[in-house]
Biopython code that builds the backbone (N, CA, C, O; Angstrom):
import numpy as np
from Bio.PDB.StructureBuilder import StructureBuilder

atoms = [
    (1, "MET", "N", (98.967, 116.834, 119.198)),
    (1, "MET", "CA", (99.494, 116.284, 117.914)),
    (1, "MET", "C", (101.150, 116.592, 118.183)),
    (1, "MET", "O", (101.714, 117.675, 118.341)),
    (2, "ASN", "N", (101.691, 115.235, 118.172)),
    (2, "ASN", "CA", (103.416, 115.471, 118.199)),
    (2, "ASN", "C", (103.720, 114.175, 117.518)),
    (2, "ASN", "O", (103.709, 113.077, 118.074)),
    (3, "GLN", "N", (104.021, 114.433, 116.121)),
    (3, "GLN", "CA", (104.667, 113.409, 115.505)),
    (3, "GLN", "C", (106.090, 113.423, 115.029)),
    (3, "GLN", "O", (106.508, 112.979, 113.960)),
    (4, "GLY", "N", (106.859, 114.080, 116.118)),
    (4, "GLY", "CA", (108.342, 114.150, 115.999)),
    (4, "GLY", "C", (108.735, 115.572, 115.806)),
    (4, "GLY", "O", (109.916, 115.920, 115.804)),
    (5, "ALA", "N", (107.633, 116.479, 115.626)),
    (5, "ALA", "CA", (107.908, 117.762, 115.615)),
    (5, "ALA", "C", (107.854, 118.471, 116.658)),
    (5, "ALA", "O", (106.856, 118.281, 117.354)),
    (6, "LYS", "N", (108.977, 119.626, 117.194)),
    (6, "LYS", "CA", (109.058, 120.208, 118.483)),
    (6, "LYS", "C", (107.814, 120.886, 118.606)),
    (6, "LYS", "O", (107.075, 120.665, 119.565)),
    (7, "ARG", "N", (107.469, 121.852, 117.531)),
    (7, "ARG", "CA", (106.390, 122.784, 117.826)),
    (7, "ARG", "C", (105.559, 122.754, 116.422)),
    (7, "ARG", "O", (106.154, 122.533, 115.368)),
    (8, "VAL", "N", (104.409, 122.944, 116.455)),
    (8, "VAL", "CA", (103.449, 122.982, 115.208)),
    (8, "VAL", "C", (102.838, 124.176, 115.419)),
    (8, "VAL", "O", (102.364, 124.383, 116.537)),
    (9, "SER", "N", (102.742, 125.099, 114.477)),
    (9, "SER", "CA", (102.056, 126.509, 114.672)),
    (9, "SER", "C", (100.550, 126.148, 114.380)),
    (9, "SER", "O", (100.120, 125.191, 113.736)),
    (10, "ALA", "N", (99.697, 127.387, 115.163)),
    (10, "ALA", "CA", (98.349, 127.280, 115.139)),
    (10, "ALA", "C", (97.843, 127.134, 113.527)),
    (10, "ALA", "O", (96.976, 126.338, 113.167)),
    (11, "ASP", "N", (98.470, 127.945, 112.751)),
    (11, "ASP", "CA", (98.132, 128.067, 111.297)),
    (11, "ASP", "C", (98.259, 126.536, 110.806)),
    (11, "ASP", "O", (97.348, 126.070, 110.122)),
    (12, "ALA", "N", (99.226, 125.856, 111.099)),
    (12, "ALA", "CA", (99.369, 124.522, 110.482)),
    (12, "ALA", "C", (98.427, 123.706, 110.836)),
    (12, "ALA", "O", (97.872, 122.940, 110.049)),
    (13, "LEU", "N", (98.105, 123.821, 112.336)),
    (13, "LEU", "CA", (96.937, 122.906, 112.818)),
    (13, "LEU", "C", (95.715, 123.229, 112.230)),
    (13, "LEU", "O", (94.850, 122.387, 111.986)),
    (14, "GLU", "N", (95.611, 124.467, 111.984)),
    (14, "GLU", "CA", (94.151, 124.791, 111.331)),
    (14, "GLU", "C", (94.094, 124.251, 109.747)),
    (14, "GLU", "O", (93.027, 123.774, 109.361)),
    (15, "LYS", "N", (95.100, 124.311, 108.929)),
    (15, "LYS", "CA", (95.180, 123.860, 107.827)),
    (15, "LYS", "C", (95.217, 122.510, 107.839)),
    (15, "LYS", "O", (94.636, 122.075, 106.845)),
    (16, "PHE", "N", (95.615, 121.723, 108.482)),
    (16, "PHE", "CA", (95.605, 120.246, 108.849)),
    (16, "PHE", "C", (94.114, 119.775, 109.029)),
    (16, "PHE", "O", (93.637, 118.832, 108.398)),
    (17, "GLU", "N", (93.394, 120.563, 110.000)),
    (17, "GLU", "CA", (92.122, 120.190, 110.272)),
    (17, "GLU", "C", (91.289, 120.524, 108.998)),
    (17, "GLU", "O", (90.435, 119.689, 108.701)),
    (18, "GLN", "N", (91.414, 121.645, 108.186)),
    (18, "GLN", "CA", (90.731, 122.033, 107.074)),
    (18, "GLN", "C", (90.847, 120.806, 106.080)),
    (18, "GLN", "O", (89.838, 120.222, 105.685)),
    (19, "ILE", "N", (92.025, 120.474, 105.727)),
    (19, "ILE", "CA", (92.052, 119.350, 104.714)),
    (19, "ILE", "C", (91.612, 118.072, 105.035)),
    (19, "ILE", "O", (91.160, 117.321, 104.171)),
    (20, "LEU", "N", (91.733, 117.674, 106.539)),
    (20, "LEU", "CA", (91.284, 116.459, 106.644)),
    (20, "LEU", "C", (89.403, 116.628, 106.770)),
    (20, "LEU", "O", (88.694, 115.682, 106.426)),
    (21, "ASN", "N", (88.900, 117.709, 107.206)),
    (21, "ASN", "CA", (87.660, 118.032, 106.768)),
    (21, "ASN", "C", (87.206, 117.831, 105.480)),
    (21, "ASN", "O", (86.306, 117.016, 105.274)),
    (22, "GLU", "N", (87.805, 118.587, 104.418)),
    (22, "GLU", "CA", (87.772, 118.260, 103.114)),
    (22, "GLU", "C", (87.725, 117.039, 102.496)),
    (22, "GLU", "O", (86.865, 116.801, 101.648)),
    (23, "ILE", "N", (88.716, 116.078, 102.889)),
    (23, "ILE", "CA", (88.932, 114.599, 102.728)),
    (23, "ILE", "C", (87.517, 113.725, 103.214)),
    (23, "ILE", "O", (86.978, 112.873, 102.509)),
    (24, "ALA", "N", (87.061, 114.130, 104.549)),
    (24, "ALA", "CA", (86.098, 113.534, 105.173)),
    (24, "ALA", "C", (84.761, 113.755, 104.434)),
    (24, "ALA", "O", (83.967, 112.820, 104.336)),
    (25, "GLU", "N", (84.502, 114.935, 103.927)),
    (25, "GLU", "CA", (83.242, 115.355, 103.142)),
    (25, "GLU", "C", (83.540, 114.651, 101.892)),
    (25, "GLU", "O", (82.552, 114.067, 101.446)),
    (26, "GLU", "N", (84.612, 114.532, 101.188)),
    (26, "GLU", "CA", (84.539, 113.661, 100.060)),
    (26, "GLU", "C", (84.118, 112.142, 100.091)),
    (26, "GLU", "O", (83.290, 111.693, 99.299)),
    (27, "ILE", "N", (84.785, 111.327, 101.125)),
    (27, "ILE", "CA", (84.258, 110.019, 101.422)),
    (27, "ILE", "C", (83.269, 109.944, 102.071)),
    (27, "ILE", "O", (82.742, 108.836, 102.177)),
    (28, "ALA", "N", (82.730, 110.994, 102.667)),
    (28, "ALA", "CA", (81.104, 110.978, 102.958)),
    (28, "ALA", "C", (80.174, 110.820, 101.897)),
    (28, "ALA", "O", (79.222, 110.040, 101.865)),
    (29, "GLN", "N", (80.630, 111.844, 100.808)),
    (29, "GLN", "CA", (79.688, 111.830, 99.568)),
    (29, "GLN", "C", (79.733, 110.655, 98.892)),
    (29, "GLN", "O", (78.685, 110.094, 98.570)),
    (30, "ARG", "N", (81.104, 110.074, 98.556)),
    (30, "ARG", "CA", (81.452, 108.791, 97.761)),
    (30, "ARG", "C", (80.510, 107.621, 98.524)),
    (30, "ARG", "O", (79.773, 106.844, 97.917)),
    (31, "SER", "N", (80.652, 107.652, 99.654)),
    (31, "SER", "CA", (79.853, 106.633, 100.548)),
    (31, "SER", "C", (78.213, 106.558, 100.112)),
    (31, "SER", "O", (77.548, 105.608, 99.700)),
    (32, "TRP", "N", (77.879, 107.855, 100.361)),
    (32, "TRP", "CA", (76.374, 107.988, 100.112)),
    (32, "TRP", "C", (75.942, 107.500, 98.770)),
    (32, "TRP", "O", (74.899, 106.879, 98.566)),
    (33, "ASP", "N", (77.051, 107.914, 97.646)),
    (33, "ASP", "CA", (76.921, 107.575, 96.201)),
    (33, "ASP", "C", (76.709, 105.956, 96.389)),
    (33, "ASP", "O", (75.659, 105.375, 96.115)),
    (34, "ILE", "N", (77.723, 105.424, 96.829)),
    (34, "ILE", "CA", (77.973, 103.797, 96.906)),
    (34, "ILE", "C", (76.563, 103.137, 97.264)),
    (34, "ILE", "O", (76.037, 102.206, 96.653)),
    (35, "ALA", "N", (75.984, 103.908, 98.543)),
    (35, "ALA", "CA", (74.940, 103.198, 98.900)),
    (35, "ALA", "C", (73.528, 103.316, 98.367)),
    (35, "ALA", "O", (72.639, 102.473, 98.482)),
    (36, "LYS", "N", (73.447, 104.711, 97.656)),
    (36, "LYS", "CA", (72.573, 104.792, 96.800)),
    (36, "LYS", "C", (72.534, 104.062, 95.438)),
    (36, "LYS", "O", (71.485, 103.772, 94.864)),
    (37, "HIS", "N", (73.800, 103.788, 94.967)),
    (37, "HIS", "CA", (74.074, 102.706, 93.771)),
    (37, "HIS", "C", (73.458, 101.517, 94.150)),
    (37, "HIS", "O", (72.814, 100.865, 93.328)),
    (38, "SER", "N", (73.598, 101.138, 95.398)),
    (38, "SER", "CA", (73.251, 99.665, 95.682)),
    (38, "SER", "C", (71.646, 99.634, 96.328)),
    (38, "SER", "O", (71.229, 98.630, 96.905)),
    (39, "GLY", "N", (70.978, 100.626, 96.184)),
    (39, "GLY", "CA", (69.763, 100.540, 96.455)),
    (39, "GLY", "C", (69.150, 100.668, 97.821)),
    (39, "GLY", "O", (68.076, 100.170, 98.159)),
    (40, "ARG", "N", (70.075, 101.503, 98.685)),
    (40, "ARG", "CA", (70.086, 101.683, 100.071)),
    (40, "ARG", "C", (69.940, 103.111, 100.260)),
    (40, "ARG", "O", (70.105, 103.900, 99.330)),
    (41, "LYS", "N", (69.602, 103.508, 101.571)),
    (41, "LYS", "CA", (69.349, 104.640, 102.157)),
    (41, "LYS", "C", (70.477, 104.700, 103.321)),
    (41, "LYS", "O", (70.899, 105.763, 103.776)),
    (42, "THR", "N", (70.835, 103.631, 103.669)),
    (42, "THR", "CA", (72.069, 103.634, 105.000)),
    (42, "THR", "C", (73.188, 103.545, 104.493)),
    (42, "THR", "O", (73.323, 102.757, 103.558)),
    (43, "ILE", "N", (74.222, 104.254, 104.914)),
    (43, "ILE", "CA", (75.483, 103.983, 104.425)),
    (43, "ILE", "C", (76.046, 103.005, 105.614)),
    (43, "ILE", "O", (75.903, 103.239, 106.814)),
    (44, "HIS", "N", (76.699, 101.888, 105.070)),
    (44, "HIS", "CA", (77.516, 101.037, 105.782)),
    (44, "HIS", "C", (79.017, 100.928, 105.747)),
    (44, "HIS", "O", (79.586, 101.231, 104.698)),
    (45, "ASP", "N", (79.588, 100.600, 106.595)),
    (45, "ASP", "CA", (80.959, 100.447, 107.141)),
    (45, "ASP", "C", (81.759, 100.174, 105.827)),
    (45, "ASP", "O", (82.737, 100.874, 105.565)),
    (46, "ASP", "N", (81.297, 99.012, 104.871)),
    (46, "ASP", "CA", (82.029, 98.828, 103.809)),
    (46, "ASP", "C", (82.067, 99.844, 102.569)),
    (46, "ASP", "O", (82.985, 99.913, 101.752)),
    (47, "ASP", "N", (80.841, 100.659, 102.579)),
    (47, "ASP", "CA", (80.845, 101.665, 101.759)),
    (47, "ASP", "C", (81.978, 102.838, 101.976)),
    (47, "ASP", "O", (82.686, 103.422, 101.156)),
    (48, "ILE", "N", (81.881, 102.937, 103.245)),
    (48, "ILE", "CA", (83.087, 104.132, 103.795)),
    (48, "ILE", "C", (84.415, 103.498, 103.426)),
    (48, "ILE", "O", (85.243, 104.245, 102.904)),
    (49, "LYS", "N", (84.757, 102.143, 103.636)),
    (49, "LYS", "CA", (86.046, 101.835, 103.447)),
    (49, "LYS", "C", (86.189, 101.778, 101.892)),
    (49, "LYS", "O", (87.275, 102.120, 101.423)),
    (50, "LEU", "N", (85.187, 101.375, 101.046)),
    (50, "LEU", "CA", (85.404, 101.495, 99.518)),
    (50, "LEU", "C", (85.565, 102.774, 99.095)),
    (50, "LEU", "O", (86.389, 102.943, 98.196)),
    (51, "ALA", "N", (84.955, 103.760, 99.540)),
    (51, "ALA", "CA", (85.153, 105.196, 99.162)),
    (51, "ALA", "C", (86.420, 105.849, 99.526)),
    (51, "ALA", "O", (86.968, 106.632, 98.750)),
    (52, "ALA", "N", (86.948, 105.524, 100.790)),
    (52, "ALA", "CA", (88.161, 105.687, 101.200)),
    (52, "ALA", "C", (89.306, 105.298, 100.502)),
    (52, "ALA", "O", (90.326, 105.967, 100.666)),
    (53, "ARG", "N", (89.321, 104.206, 99.650)),
    (53, "ARG", "CA", (89.926, 103.446, 98.996)),
    (53, "ARG", "C", (90.472, 104.196, 97.668)),
    (53, "ARG", "O", (91.632, 104.194, 97.255)),
    (54, "ASN", "N", (89.232, 104.900, 97.047)),
    (54, "ASN", "CA", (89.161, 105.560, 95.888)),
    (54, "ASN", "C", (89.685, 106.995, 95.882)),
    (54, "ASN", "O", (89.650, 107.661, 94.847)),
]
sb = StructureBuilder()
sb.init_structure("model")
sb.init_model(0)
sb.init_chain("A")
sb.init_seg("    ")
for serial, (resi, resn, name, xyz) in enumerate(atoms, 1):
    if name == "N":
        sb.init_residue(resn, " ", resi, " ")
    sb.init_atom(name, np.array(xyz, "f"), 0.0, 1.0, " ", f" {name:<3s}", serial, name[0])
structure = sb.get_structure()
């Protein structure tokens, strides 16, 4: 990971990973809720797109 920073601490990388995982879990839960609301047991890519927008 190098987006212009010369160095990134290990703690910063761990925190970044933790936050991304939390966001992914939230999107996954909302995607599941959308699929269930639509009467499906399968999450589709559109469910994930919609969940990520909200």
